[in-house]
ROSE-4610 file (N, C-alpha, C; in Angstrom, 1 decimal, always signed):
// ROSE-4610
residu = [M/M/M/K/K/K/K/K/K/L/L/L/L/L/L/A/A/A/Q/Q/Q/L/L/L/L/L/L/Q/Q/Q/N/N/N/N/N/N/Y/Y/Y/T/T/T/K/K/K/K/K/K/D/D/D/I/I/I/L/L/L/D/D/D/Q/Q/Q/L/L/L/R/R/R/L/L/L/I/I/I/T/T/T/T/T/T/D/D/D/I/I/I/K/K/K/A/A/A/D/D/D/S/S/S/H/H/H/R/R/R/P/P/P/P/P/P/E/E/E/G/G/G/K/K/K/A/A/A/F/F/F/P/P/P/D/D/D/L/L/L/P/P/P/H/H/H/L/L/L/I/I/I/T/T/T/S/S/S/D/D/D/T/T/T/T/T/T/A/A/A/I/I/I/G/G/G/S/S/S/L/L/L/V/V/V/A/A/A/A/A/A/V/V/V/E/E/E/K/K/K/L/L/L/P/P/P/L/L/L/A/A/A/T/T/T/I/I/I/T/T/T/L/L/L/A/A/A/I/I/I/S/S/S/L/L/L/P/P/P/K/K/K/E/E/E/E/E/E/I/I/I/P/P/P/Q/Q/Q/L/L/L/G/G/G/Q/Q/Q/W/W/W/F/F/F/R/R/R/R/R/R/E/E/E/V/V/V/D/D/D/P/P/P/Q/Q/Q/V/V/V/L/L/L/L/L/L/E/E/E/I/I/I/K/K/K/K/K/K/D/D/D/P/P/P/Q/Q/Q/I/I/I/I/I/I/G/G/G/G/G/G/C/C/C/Q/Q/Q/I/I/I/I/I/I/W/W/W/Q/Q/Q/G/G/G/F/F/F/E/E/E/G/G/G/D/D/D/F/F/F/S/S/S/L/L/L/R/R/R/R/R/R/K/K/K/F/F/F/K/K/K/K/K/K/Q/Q/Q/K/K/K/S/S/S/E/E/E/E/E/E/I/I/I/S/S/S/S/S/S/Q/Q/Q/S/S/S/A/A/A]
num = [1/1/1/2/2/2/3/3/3/4/4/4/5/5/5/6/6/6/7/7/7/8/8/8/9/9/9/10/10/10/11/11/11/12/12/12/13/13/13/14/14/14/15/15/15/16/16/16/17/17/17/18/18/18/19/19/19/20/20/20/21/21/21/22/22/22/23/23/23/24/24/24/25/25/25/26/26/26/27/27/27/28/28/28/29/29/29/30/30/30/31/31/31/32/32/32/33/33/33/34/34/34/35/35/35/36/36/36/37/37/37/38/38/38/39/39/39/40/40/40/41/41/41/42/42/42/43/43/43/44/44/44/45/45/45/46/46/46/47/47/47/48/48/48/49/49/49/50/50/50/51/51/51/52/52/52/53/53/53/54/54/54/55/55/55/56/56/56/57/57/57/58/58/58/59/59/59/60/60/60/61/61/61/62/62/62/63/63/63/64/64/64/65/65/65/66/66/66/67/67/67/68/68/68/69/69/69/70/70/70/71/71/71/72/72/72/73/73/73/74/74/74/75/75/75/76/76/76/77/77/77/78/78/78/79/79/79/80/80/80/81/81/81/82/82/82/83/83/83/84/84/84/85/85/85/86/86/86/87/87/87/88/88/88/89/89/89/90/90/90/91/91/91/92/92/92/93/93/93/94/94/94/95/95/95/96/96/96/97/97/97/98/98/98/99/99/99/100/100/100/101/101/101/102/102/102/103/103/103/104/104/104/105/105/105/106/106/106/107/107/107/108/108/108/109/109/109/110/110/110/111/111/111/112/112/112/113/113/113/114/114/114/115/115/115/116/116/116/117/117/117/118/118/118/119/119/119/120/120/120/121/121/121/122/122/122/123/123/123/124/124/124/125/125/125/126/126/126/127/127/127/128/128/128/129/129/129/130/130/130/131/131/131/132/132/132/133/133/133/134/134/134/135/135/135/136/136/136/137/137/137/138/138/138/139/139/139/140/140/140/141/141/141]
x = [+6.3/+5.6/+5.7/+5.4/+5.5/+7.0/+7.9/+9.3/+9.7/+9.2/+9.4/+8.8/+7.5/+6.8/+7.5/+7.9/+8.6/+9.9/+10.6/+11.8/+11.6/+10.5/+10.1/+9.8/+9.1/+8.7/+9.9/+10.9/+12.1/+12.8/+12.9/+13.7/+12.9/+11.6/+10.8/+9.7/+9.4/+8.3/+7.1/+7.3/+6.2/+5.7/+4.4/+3.8/+4.5/+4.7/+5.4/+6.7/+7.5/+8.9/+8.7/+7.8/+7.7/+7.2/+6.2/+5.6/+6.7/+7.5/+8.6/+9.6/+9.9/+10.8/+10.2/+8.9/+8.3/+8.2/+8.0/+8.0/+9.4/+10.5/+11.8/+12.1/+11.6/+11.8/+11.0/+9.8/+8.9/+9.6/+10.1/+10.8/+12.0/+12.8/+13.9/+13.5/+12.4/+11.9/+11.4/+10.6/+10.1/+11.2/+12.3/+13.4/+14.3/+13.9/+14.6/+16.1/+16.2/+17.6/+18.0/+19.3/+19.8/+20.6/+20.7/+21.4/+20.3/+20.7/+19.8/+19.3/+18.0/+17.5/+18.3/+18.3/+19.1/+18.3/+17.4/+16.6/+17.2/+17.3/+17.9/+17.1/+15.8/+14.9/+15.1/+15.8/+15.9/+17.3/+18.1/+19.5/+19.6/+18.6/+18.7/+17.5/+17.1/+15.9/+16.1/+17.2/+17.3/+17.0/+17.1/+16.8/+15.3/+14.6/+13.3/+12.2/+12.6/+11.5/+12.0/+11.0/+11.3/+11.2/+11.3/+11.2/+9.8/+8.9/+7.5/+6.9/+6.2/+5.7/+4.4/+3.9/+2.7/+3.0/+4.2/+4.5/+4.6/+5.1/+5.1/+3.7/+2.8/+1.4/+0.8/+1.1/+0.5/+1.1/+2.4/+3.0/+2.4/+2.2/+1.5/+0.2/-0.6/-1.9/-1.8/-0.8/-0.6/-0.2/+0.6/+1.0/-0.2/-1.1/-2.3/-3.2/-3.1/-4.0/-3.4/-2.2/-1.5/-2.1/-2.1/-2.7/-1.9/-2.6/-1.9/-2.3/-1.2/-1.4/-0.9/-1.8/-1.5/-1.1/+0.1/+0.7/+0.9/+0.3/+0.5/+1.4/+2.4/+3.3/+3.4/+3.8/+4.0/+5.2/+6.2/+7.4/+7.7/+8.6/+9.0/+9.8/+9.5/+10.3/+11.6/+12.8/+14.0/+14.0/+14.5/+14.4/+15.0/+16.1/+16.8/+16.0/+14.9/+14.1/+12.9/+12.6/+11.4/+11.5/+12.7/+12.8/+12.5/+12.9/+12.7/+11.2/+10.5/+9.0/+8.3/+8.8/+8.2/+8.4/+9.5/+9.8/+8.9/+8.7/+7.8/+6.4/+5.9/+4.5/+4.4/+5.4/+5.4/+5.4/+6.2/+6.3/+5.0/+4.5/+3.4/+2.0/+1.9/+0.6/+0.3/+1.1/+0.9/+2.2/+2.6/+3.9/+4.0/+2.8/+2.9/+2.4/+2.3/+1.7/+2.7/+2.1/+2.9/+2.5/+3.4/+3.1/+2.9/+2.0/+1.8/+2.1/+3.2/+3.6/+3.3/+2.5/+2.1/+2.7/+2.7/+3.2/+2.1/+1.8/+0.8/+1.3/+2.0/+2.5/+1.4/+0.2/-0.9/-1.2/-0.7/-1.0/+0.0/+1.0/+1.9/+3.0/+2.6/+3.4/+2.6/+3.3/+2.6/+2.3/+1.2/+0.9/-0.6/-1.1/-2.4/-2.2/-2.9/-2.8/-4.1/-4.2/-5.4/-5.0/-5.7/-5.4/-6.7/-7.1/-8.3/-9.5/-9.9/-11.0/-10.8/-9.7/-9.3/-8.6/-9.1/-8.5/-8.0/-6.8/-6.2/-5.5/-6.0/-5.4/-4.6/-3.3/-2.4/-1.6/-2.2/-1.5/-1.7/-0.7/-0.8/-2.0/-2.3/-3.4/-4.7/-4.9/-6.1/-6.1/-4.9/-4.8/-5.1/-4.6/-4.8/-6.3/-6.9/-8.4/-9.2/-8.8/-9.6/-9.4/-8.2/-8.0/-8.7/-8.7/-9.5/-11.0/-11.5/-12.9/-13.3/-12.4/-12.6/-12.6/-11.7/-11.7/-12.9/-13.4/-14.6/-15.8/-15.9/-16.9/-16.9/-15.7/-15.6/-16.0/-15.7/-16.1/-17.6/-18.2/-19.7/-20.4/-19.9/-20.6/-20.7]
y = [-11.3/-10.2/-10.3/-11.4/-11.6/-11.4/-11.8/-11.6/-10.1/-9.4/-7.9/-7.2/-7.6/-7.0/-7.3/-8.5/-8.9/-8.1/-7.9/-7.1/-5.7/-5.1/-3.7/-3.6/-4.5/-4.5/-4.7/-5.4/-5.7/-4.4/-3.5/-2.3/-1.0/-1.0/+0.2/+0.0/+1.1/+0.9/+1.9/+2.9/+3.8/+3.6/+3.8/+3.7/+4.7/+5.9/+6.9/+6.4/+5.9/+5.4/+4.3/+3.4/+2.3/+2.9/+3.8/+4.4/+5.3/+5.9/+6.7/+5.8/+4.7/+3.7/+3.3/+3.0/+2.5/+3.6/+4.8/+5.9/+6.1/+6.0/+6.0/+4.9/+3.7/+2.6/+2.8/+3.3/+3.6/+4.6/+5.7/+6.7/+6.2/+5.3/+4.7/+3.8/+3.0/+2.1/+2.9/+4.0/+4.8/+5.6/+5.9/+6.6/+5.6/+4.3/+3.3/+3.2/+3.4/+3.4/+2.0/+1.8/+0.4/+0.3/+1.3/+1.2/+0.8/+0.1/-0.3/+0.9/+0.9/+2.0/+2.1/+3.3/+3.5/+3.3/+2.3/+2.1/+1.1/+1.5/+0.6/-0.7/-0.7/-1.8/-2.9/-2.6/-3.5/-3.8/-4.4/-4.7/-5.6/-6.5/-7.4/-7.2/-5.9/-5.6/-6.0/-5.8/-6.1/-7.6/-8.5/-9.9/-10.2/-9.2/-9.5/-8.9/-7.9/-7.2/-6.9/-6.8/-6.6/-5.0/-4.7/-3.2/-2.8/-3.5/-3.1/-2.7/-1.6/-1.0/-1.7/-2.7/-3.4/-4.0/-4.6/-5.3/-4.2/-3.0/-2.0/-1.6/-1.5/-1.1/-2.1/-3.4/-4.5/-4.4/-4.0/-3.9/-2.7/-1.6/-0.4/-0.8/-1.6/-2.0/-2.9/-3.8/-4.6/-3.8/-2.8/-1.9/-1.2/-0.7/+0.0/-0.9/-2.2/-3.1/-3.5/-3.1/-3.5/-2.7/-3.3/-2.6/-1.3/-0.3/+1.0/+1.5/+1.9/+2.6/+4.0/+4.9/+6.3/+6.8/+7.4/+7.9/+9.4/+10.2/+11.6/+12.0/+12.7/+13.1/+14.7/+15.3/+16.7/+17.2/+16.3/+16.7/+15.7/+16.1/+15.2/+14.1/+12.9/+11.8/+11.7/+11.7/+11.5/+10.3/+10.4/+9.3/+8.0/+8.2/+7.0/+6.3/+6.9/+6.2/+5.5/+5.8/+5.1/+3.6/+3.1/+1.6/+1.0/+1.6/+1.0/+1.0/+2.1/+2.2/+1.2/+1.1/+0.2/-1.3/-1.6/-3.0/-3.3/-2.4/-2.6/-2.9/-2.1/-2.3/-3.6/-4.0/-5.3/-6.5/-6.3/-7.4/-7.5/-6.3/-6.3/-6.2/-5.7/-5.3/-6.2/-6.1/-6.9/-6.9/-8.1/-8.2/-7.5/-7.0/-6.3/-4.9/-4.4/-3.0/-2.0/-1.0/+0.2/+1.3/+2.3/+3.4/+4.7/+5.5/+6.8/+7.7/+8.5/+9.3/+10.8/+11.4/+12.8/+13.6/+14.9/+15.9/+16.9/+17.1/+18.1/+18.7/+19.8/+20.4/+20.8/+20.9/+21.2/+20.1/+18.9/+17.8/+17.9/+18.8/+19.2/+18.1/+16.9/+15.8/+14.5/+13.4/+12.1/+11.8/+11.0/+10.7/+10.3/+10.3/+9.8/+8.6/+7.6/+6.4/+6.0/+5.7/+5.2/+3.9/+2.8/+1.5/+0.7/+0.3/-0.5/+0.0/+1.2/+1.8/+2.2/+1.8/+2.3/+3.7/+4.6/+5.9/+6.2/+6.1/+6.3/+7.7/+8.5/+9.8/+9.8/+9.7/+9.7/+11.0/+12.1/+13.3/+14.1/+15.0/+15.9/+16.9/+17.3/+18.2/+17.6/+16.3/+15.6/+15.6/+15.3/+15.2/+16.6/+17.6/+19.0/+19.4/+19.0/+19.3/+18.6/+17.3/+16.5/+17.0/+17.4/+18.0/+19.3/+20.1/+21.4/+21.2/+20.2/+19.8/+19.3/+18.5/+18.0/+19.1/+20.1/+21.2/+22.1/+22.3/+23.1/+22.3/+21.0/+20.2/+20.3/+20.2/+20.2/+21.6/+22.6/+24.0/+24.2/+23.6/+23.7/+23.0/+22.0/+21.1/+21.8]
z = [-11.4/-10.8/-9.2/-8.7/-7.2/-6.7/-7.5/-7.1/-7.1/-8.1/-8.1/-6.9/-6.7/-5.6/-4.2/-4.1/-2.8/-2.7/-3.8/-3.8/-3.5/-4.0/-3.7/-2.2/-1.6/-0.2/+0.7/+0.2/+1.1/+1.4/+0.5/+0.6/+0.8/+0.7/+0.8/+1.7/+2.5/+3.5/+3.2/+2.4/+2.1/+0.7/+0.5/-0.8/-1.8/-1.3/-2.1/-2.7/-1.8/-2.3/-3.3/-3.2/-4.2/-5.5/-5.4/-6.7/-7.3/-6.6/-7.2/-7.9/-7.3/-7.9/-9.3/-9.3/-10.5/-11.6/-11.2/-12.1/-12.8/-12.0/-12.5/-13.6/-13.2/-14.2/-15.4/-15.3/-16.5/-17.4/-16.8/-17.5/-18.3/-17.6/-18.3/-19.4/-19.2/-20.3/-21.5/-21.2/-22.3/-23.0/-22.3/-23.0/-23.8/-23.7/-24.4/-23.9/-22.6/-22.0/-21.8/-22.2/-22.0/-20.7/-19.9/-18.6/-17.6/-16.6/-15.6/-14.8/-14.4/-13.6/-12.2/-11.7/-10.5/-9.3/-9.2/-8.1/-7.1/-5.9/-4.9/-4.7/-5.1/-4.9/-6.0/-7.0/-8.2/-8.6/-7.8/-8.2/-9.4/-9.6/-10.7/-11.7/-11.7/-12.6/-14.0/-14.7/-16.1/-16.4/-15.4/-15.6/-15.3/-14.7/-14.2/-15.1/-15.9/-16.6/-18.1/-18.9/-20.4/-20.6/-21.8/-22.2/-22.4/-21.8/-22.0/-20.7/-20.7/-19.5/-18.9/-19.6/-19.1/-17.8/-17.6/-16.4/-15.2/-15.5/-14.5/-14.1/-15.1/-14.8/-13.9/-14.2/-13.3/-11.9/-11.8/-10.5/-9.8/-10.4/-9.8/-9.3/-10.0/-9.6/-8.4/-8.3/-7.2/-5.9/-6.1/-5.0/-4.5/-5.3/-4.9/-4.1/-4.2/-3.4/-2.1/-1.8/-0.6/+0.6/+1.8/+3.0/+3.3/+3.7/+3.9/+5.3/+6.0/+7.3/+7.2/+7.6/+7.5/+8.9/+9.0/+10.3/+10.1/+11.0/+11.0/+12.2/+12.0/+13.0/+13.1/+14.2/+14.2/+13.5/+13.3/+12.6/+11.5/+10.6/+9.5/+10.1/+9.8/+10.3/+9.5/+10.1/+9.3/+8.5/+7.3/+6.3/+6.8/+7.6/+8.1/+9.2/+9.7/+10.7/+10.1/+8.9/+8.2/+8.2/+7.8/+7.9/+9.2/+10.3/+11.6/+11.9/+11.6/+11.7/+10.8/+9.6/+8.6/+9.0/+9.5/+10.0/+11.2/+12.1/+13.2/+12.8/+11.8/+11.3/+10.6/+9.9/+9.1/+10.1/+11.2/+12.2/+13.0/+13.4/+14.4/+13.8/+12.6/+12.0/+10.8/+9.8/+8.5/+7.8/+7.3/+6.6/+5.3/+4.7/+3.5/+3.6/+4.8/+5.0/+4.4/+3.8/+3.3/+4.2/+4.4/+5.2/+4.4/+4.8/+4.3/+5.5/+5.4/+6.5/+6.2/+7.1/+6.9/+8.1/+7.8/+8.8/+9.1/+10.4/+10.8/+12.1/+12.0/+13.3/+14.3/+13.9/+14.8/+15.8/+15.6/+16.6/+17.7/+17.6/+18.7/+18.9/+19.2/+19.5/+19.4/+19.6/+19.5/+18.0/+17.8/+16.4/+16.3/+15.0/+14.7/+13.7/+13.9/+13.0/+12.5/+11.2/+10.5/+9.9/+10.3/+9.8/+9.8/+8.6/+8.3/+9.1/+9.0/+9.7/+11.1/+11.7/+13.1/+13.0/+13.7/+13.7/+15.2/+15.4/+16.8/+16.8/+17.8/+17.9/+19.2/+19.1/+20.3/+20.4/+19.9/+19.8/+21.1/+21.3/+22.5/+22.3/+21.1/+20.8/+21.4/+21.1/+21.6/+23.2/+23.8/+25.2/+25.8/+25.2/+25.7/+25.6/+24.5/+24.3/+25.3/+25.6/+26.5/+27.9/+28.3/+29.6/+29.8/+28.8/+28.8/+29.0/+28.2/+28.3/+29.7/+30.3/+31.6/+32.7/+32.5/+33.4/+33.3/+32.1/+31.9/+32.5/+32.4/+32.9/+34.5/+35.0/+36.5/+37.1/+36.3/+36.8/+36.7/+35.7/+35.6/+36.6/+37.2/+38.2/+39.5]
């Protein structure tokens, strides 16, 4: 189980990607497919898991317990840039962190980050609102 989880983390940085991989594997197992699943995270999967979905259920439960950082951006992050962001978070924040990447065009630019109770708003929307508030305050004085 630990080996599978480590292998999943090595090639995937978002919780969605890992859970999608596990869904594909479960579908293949339930279909009684004898071909190896087409998941990039599991090159030696046939040697690591049996045809029983209990192990997959345990793996899903383990993934659900991993630390999660939520990042909101104004645009969709290109898929090829996710590993770079994920590697940075694993190096600087937590070696097992998974990312949840959201899109909200209303933040205009920058990002918002939620990590273990910390909510950092580094968006242009917040800066514009702050600047507008300061201008109104200075005009009132």
